[in-house]
C-alpha positions as CSV (number, residue, x, y, z in Angstrom):
1,X,104.2,-57.9,91.1
2,X,103.6,-61.6,90.7
3,X,104.1,-63.3,87.4
4,X,100.9,-64.5,85.6
5,X,100.5,-68.3,85.8
6,X,100.7,-70.4,82.6
7,X,97.7,-72.6,81.7
8,X,99.8,-75.6,82.7
9,X,100.5,-74.1,86.1
10,X,96.8,-73.2,86.6
11,X,95.7,-76.7,85.7
12,X,98.1,-78.3,88.1
13,X,97.3,-76.0,90.9
14,X,93.6,-76.8,90.5
15,X,94.2,-80.5,90.6
16,X,96.8,-80.3,93.4
17,X,94.4,-78.4,95.6
18,X,92.0,-81.3,95.3
19,X,94.5,-83.9,96.6
20,X,94.5,-82.9,100.3
21,X,93.3,-84.7,103.3
22,X,89.6,-83.8,103.6
23,X,88.4,-82.3,106.8
24,X,84.7,-81.7,106.4
25,X,84.0,-83.8,103.4
26,X,82.2,-86.4,105.4
27,X,79.5,-83.8,106.1
28,X,78.7,-83.3,102.4
29,X,75.6,-84.8,100.9
30,X,75.8,-86.6,97.6
31,X,74.3,-84.7,94.7
32,X,71.9,-86.4,92.4
33,X,73.7,-88.0,89.5
34,X,72.6,-90.0,86.5
35,X,72.6,-93.6,85.4
36,X,74.5,-94.8,82.3
37,X,74.2,-98.2,80.8
38,X,77.2,-100.4,79.8
39,X,76.5,-103.3,77.4
40,X,79.1,-106.1,77.8
41,X,80.7,-107.6,74.8
42,X,80.4,-111.0,76.4
43,X,77.4,-112.4,78.3
44,X,78.3,-116.0,78.9
45,X,77.6,-117.7,82.3
46,X,79.9,-120.2,83.8
47,X,79.7,-122.2,87.1
48,X,82.5,-124.1,88.7
49,X,82.3,-126.6,91.5
50,X,85.0,-128.0,93.8
51,X,84.8,-130.9,96.1
52,X,84.9,-128.8,99.2
53,X,82.7,-125.9,98.1
54,X,81.0,-124.5,95.1
55,X,81.5,-121.0,93.7
56,X,79.6,-119.4,90.9
57,X,81.0,-117.0,88.4
58,X,77.8,-115.4,87.3
59,X,79.2,-114.1,84.0
60,X,77.7,-110.8,82.8
61,X,74.2,-109.6,82.5
62,X,73.0,-108.2,79.2
63,X,73.4,-104.6,80.6
64,X,75.1,-103.1,83.6
65,X,73.8,-99.9,85.2
66,X,76.4,-97.5,86.5
67,X,75.5,-94.5,88.6
68,X,77.6,-91.4,88.0
69,X,77.8,-88.5,90.4
70,X,76.6,-85.0,89.4
71,X,80.0,-83.4,88.8
72,X,83.6,-83.8,89.6
73,X,86.9,-82.1,88.6
74,X,88.4,-85.6,88.6
75,X,86.2,-86.8,85.8
76,X,84.3,-89.0,88.3
77,X,81.0,-87.9,86.7
78,X,81.9,-89.3,83.3
79,X,82.2,-92.8,81.9
80,X,85.3,-92.0,79.8
81,X,86.4,-93.8,76.6
82,X,89.5,-95.0,78.4
83,X,87.2,-96.6,81.0
84,X,85.1,-98.3,78.3
85,X,88.3,-99.5,76.6
86,X,89.5,-100.9,79.9
87,X,86.2,-102.6,80.4
88,X,86.4,-104.3,77.0
89,X,90.0,-105.4,77.7
90,X,89.0,-106.9,81.0
91,X,86.2,-108.9,79.4
92,X,88.4,-110.3,76.6
93,X,91.3,-111.1,78.9
94,X,89.3,-112.2,82.0
95,X,90.6,-115.7,82.1
96,X,94.2,-114.6,82.6
97,X,93.8,-111.2,84.2
98,X,90.8,-111.4,86.4
99,X,89.7,-114.9,87.4
100,X,90.8,-115.6,91.0
101,X,93.0,-112.5,91.0
102,X,93.2,-109.7,93.5
103,X,92.4,-106.4,91.9
104,X,92.9,-102.7,92.8
105,X,91.3,-99.9,90.9
106,X,92.5,-96.3,91.7
107,X,90.6,-93.2,90.6
108,X,87.7,-95.4,89.9
109,X,84.9,-92.9,89.3
110,X,81.9,-94.9,88.5
111,X,83.7,-98.2,89.2
112,X,82.8,-100.0,86.0
113,X,86.1,-101.9,85.7
114,X,85.7,-103.0,89.4
115,X,82.1,-104.1,88.9
116,X,83.2,-106.1,85.9
117,X,86.1,-107.8,87.7
118,X,83.7,-108.8,90.5
119,X,81.3,-110.3,88.1
120,X,84.1,-112.0,86.1
121,X,85.3,-114.0,89.1
122,X,88.0,-111.9,90.8
123,X,89.1,-113.2,94.2
124,X,88.8,-109.7,95.7
125,X,88.4,-106.2,94.2
126,X,89.3,-103.1,96.1
127,X,87.8,-100.1,94.3
128,X,89.2,-96.7,95.4
129,X,88.9,-93.0,94.6
130,X,89.7,-89.7,96.3
131,X,88.0,-89.8,99.8
132,X,85.2,-87.4,99.0
133,X,82.0,-88.4,100.6
134,X,80.0,-88.3,97.3
135,X,82.6,-90.2,95.3
136,X,83.1,-93.0,97.9
137,X,79.3,-93.4,98.5
138,X,78.9,-93.8,94.8
139,X,81.6,-96.4,94.6
140,X,79.8,-98.4,97.3
141,X,76.4,-97.9,95.6
142,X,77.6,-99.3,92.3
143,X,79.3,-102.2,94.0
144,X,76.4,-103.0,96.3
145,X,73.9,-103.5,93.4
146,X,75.9,-106.7,92.7
147,X,74.3,-109.9,93.9
148,X,75.7,-112.8,96.0
149,X,79.3,-113.7,95.9
150,X,80.2,-111.0,93.4
151,X,79.1,-108.3,95.9
152,X,81.0,-110.0,98.7
153,X,84.3,-109.8,96.9
154,X,84.3,-106.1,96.2
155,X,84.9,-103.1,98.5
156,X,84.9,-99.4,97.8
157,X,87.2,-97.1,99.8
158,X,88.5,-93.6,99.9
159,X,92.3,-93.3,99.3
160,X,94.8,-90.6,98.5
161,X,97.8,-91.8,96.5
162,X,101.0,-91.9,98.5
163,X,99.3,-92.2,101.9
164,X,99.3,-95.3,104.1
165,X,98.1,-98.4,102.4
166,X,96.3,-99.7,105.4
167,X,92.8,-98.8,104.1
168,X,93.5,-100.6,100.8
169,X,95.1,-103.7,102.5
170,X,92.3,-103.9,105.1
171,X,89.8,-104.0,102.3
172,X,91.9,-106.6,100.5
173,X,92.0,-108.8,103.6
174,X,88.3,-108.1,104.5
175,X,89.2,-106.4,107.7
176,X,86.5,-104.1,109.1
177,X,86.7,-101.6,111.9
178,X,84.7,-104.0,114.1
179,X,87.5,-106.5,113.8
180,X,89.6,-104.5,116.2
181,X,87.3,-105.5,119.0
182,X,87.3,-109.1,117.8
183,X,91.1,-109.1,117.8
184,X,91.2,-108.2,121.5
185,X,88.8,-111.0,122.3
186,X,91.0,-113.4,120.3
187,X,94.0,-112.4,122.3
188,X,92.2,-113.5,125.5
189,X,90.5,-116.6,124.0
190,X,93.4,-117.8,121.9
191,X,91.1,-118.3,118.9
192,X,92.8,-117.6,115.5
193,X,90.9,-114.9,113.6
194,X,91.3,-112.8,110.5
195,X,94.3,-110.7,111.7
196,X,96.2,-113.8,112.7
197,X,95.9,-115.3,109.3
198,X,98.5,-114.5,106.6
199,X,97.9,-110.9,105.5
200,X,98.0,-110.2,101.8
201,X,99.9,-107.1,100.8
202,X,100.0,-107.2,97.0
203,X,97.6,-107.1,94.1
204,X,97.7,-109.2,90.9
205,X,96.1,-106.4,88.9
206,X,96.0,-102.6,89.3
207,X,93.7,-100.6,87.0
208,X,94.5,-96.9,86.1
209,X,91.8,-95.6,83.8
210,X,92.1,-92.0,82.8
211,X,94.0,-91.0,85.9
212,X,97.4,-89.8,84.7
213,X,96.1,-86.3,83.8
214,X,97.1,-85.1,87.2
215,X,100.8,-84.6,86.5
216,X,101.8,-83.4,90.0
217,X,100.7,-86.8,91.4
218,X,102.6,-89.1,89.0
219,X,105.3,-90.0,91.5
220,X,102.9,-90.8,94.3
221,X,100.8,-92.9,91.9
222,X,103.8,-94.8,90.6
223,X,105.1,-95.4,94.1
224,X,101.7,-96.8,95.2
225,X,101.7,-99.1,92.2
226,X,105.3,-100.2,92.8
227,X,104.6,-101.0,96.4
228,X,101.4,-102.9,95.9
229,X,101.9,-104.9,92.6
230,X,102.7,-108.6,92.8
231,X,106.4,-109.1,92.0
232,X,107.9,-111.5,89.5
233,X,107.8,-115.3,90.0
234,X,111.1,-117.1,90.3
235,X,112.3,-120.2,88.6
236,X,114.6,-122.5,90.5
237,X,117.1,-124.7,88.5
238,X,119.4,-127.3,90.0
239,X,122.8,-128.2,88.6
240,X,125.3,-130.8,89.7
241,X,129.0,-130.4,89.2
242,X,131.6,-133.1,88.5
243,X,132.2,-133.4,92.2
244,X,128.5,-134.1,92.7
245,X,127.9,-130.8,94.4
246,X,124.4,-129.6,93.8
247,X,123.7,-125.9,93.3
248,X,120.4,-124.1,93.0
249,X,119.9,-121.0,90.9
250,X,116.9,-118.8,91.2
251,X,116.0,-116.6,88.2
252,X,113.1,-114.2,87.8
253,X,110.6,-114.9,85.1
254,X,110.0,-111.8,82.9
255,X,106.5,-110.4,82.9
256,X,105.3,-113.1,85.3
257,X,104.2,-110.7,88.1
258,X,101.2,-108.5,88.4
259,X,100.1,-106.2,85.7
260,X,99.1,-102.5,85.8
261,X,96.7,-101.4,83.1
262,X,97.0,-97.8,82.0
263,X,94.4,-96.4,79.6
264,X,94.1,-92.6,78.9
265,X,93.0,-90.0,76.5
266,X,94.7,-86.6,76.0
267,X,91.8,-84.5,77.1
268,X,94.1,-81.4,77.4
269,X,96.1,-81.5,74.2
270,X,98.4,-78.7,75.3
271,X,99.6,-81.0,78.1
272,X,99.9,-84.2,76.1
273,X,103.7,-84.3,76.6
274,X,103.2,-84.2,80.4
275,X,100.7,-87.0,80.1
276,X,103.2,-89.1,78.2
277,X,105.9,-88.3,80.7
278,X,104.2,-90.7,83.1
279,X,105.6,-93.6,81.2
280,X,109.1,-92.1,81.2
281,X,108.9,-91.8,84.9
282,X,107.6,-95.4,85.2
283,X,110.6,-96.7,83.2
284,X,113.1,-94.6,85.2
285,X,115.7,-96.0,87.6
286,X,113.4,-94.9,90.5
287,X,110.5,-97.2,89.5
288,X,112.0,-99.6,87.0
289,X,108.8,-100.7,85.4
290,X,108.8,-102.6,82.1
291,X,106.6,-100.3,80.0
292,X,104.6,-102.1,77.3
293,X,102.7,-100.1,74.7
294,X,99.8,-102.2,73.6
295,X,97.8,-100.1,71.2
296,X,96.2,-96.8,70.2
297,X,92.5,-96.8,69.3
298,X,90.3,-94.0,67.9
299,X,87.0,-92.9,69.4
300,X,85.1,-89.6,69.4
301,X,86.2,-86.6,71.4
302,X,84.8,-87.0,74.9
303,X,83.9,-83.4,75.4
304,X,81.6,-82.3,72.7
305,X,81.7,-78.6,73.6
306,X,85.4,-78.4,72.6
307,X,85.1,-77.3,69.0
308,X,88.8,-77.0,68.2
309,X,89.2,-79.0,65.0
310,X,93.0,-78.8,65.2
311,X,93.0,-81.0,68.3
312,X,90.0,-83.2,67.5
313,X,92.0,-86.2,66.3
314,X,94.3,-86.1,69.3
315,X,91.4,-85.8,71.8
316,X,89.8,-88.8,70.1
317,X,92.6,-91.2,71.0
318,X,92.8,-93.8,73.7
319,X,96.3,-95.0,74.5
320,X,96.7,-98.3,76.3
321,X,99.9,-99.5,78.1
322,X,100.7,-102.3,80.6
323,X,103.3,-101.7,83.3
324,X,105.2,-104.9,84.4
325,X,107.4,-105.1,87.5
326,X,111.0,-106.1,86.9
327,X,111.7,-107.1,90.5
């Protein structure tokens, strides 16, 4: 007789079953969702011009419409408080975090942070979620409503944590499937094309908004972040000895690399310790992230139908951390 599963085991089995390579998902038709409105905390418009070309950073409109899918066990149908917190943080730190940076969002849901990064002047935004047809179509829809240069510098893709990074890096480098044919032509003609140019393989900013609830996927998520985040910059110093021998020393500058933003709420209070274990794993010898706790803010519980007063305060929290590479 098999042993009954604990609530923790049942939750993890449900989530783990979702993270498989989809076979027939491409045949699914998106269900009708709903539109939610985000009101930016800043609405300034700036334009910069260089001698060789002009680029416009359109700032933010007074409101941003985000389409959410009908339902999803991965919270893709909800604009969570952690997502809203992340959006506010990106707005207030856009000059250092977003402007001219390469950005990856994983588990993007409605893609609000990606939309904001595009509008706030990111160099390129790759917005990803589990490769379910409805989820990916919705990412693309929300990104495609952007206009002009903002739309051109954002791409939505399906991606499963821990899999090959090709789909993410192709999006980062603006490589399309049609480019394979172009590459063959370039070999014959000798013309230098996209794939002959220096290929980027790191991101300056990675956004994790309410995604660490899937405890079985922590290691894959952290490995993806470790492999794709921009490493630390180095500082070179020169010293001359009494014998006039010059030596060069390179040292890494702390917290000078890319940043990984992690915002989350404990939607399942009984599994709060497992949520927090994500940061223990991040700081472990396997991943060696410098884990920075930024703040804890209080909101309202996200799920109104949960009437448990004993967990209301915990469910109202939004925790925010930043992971820094140490390599």
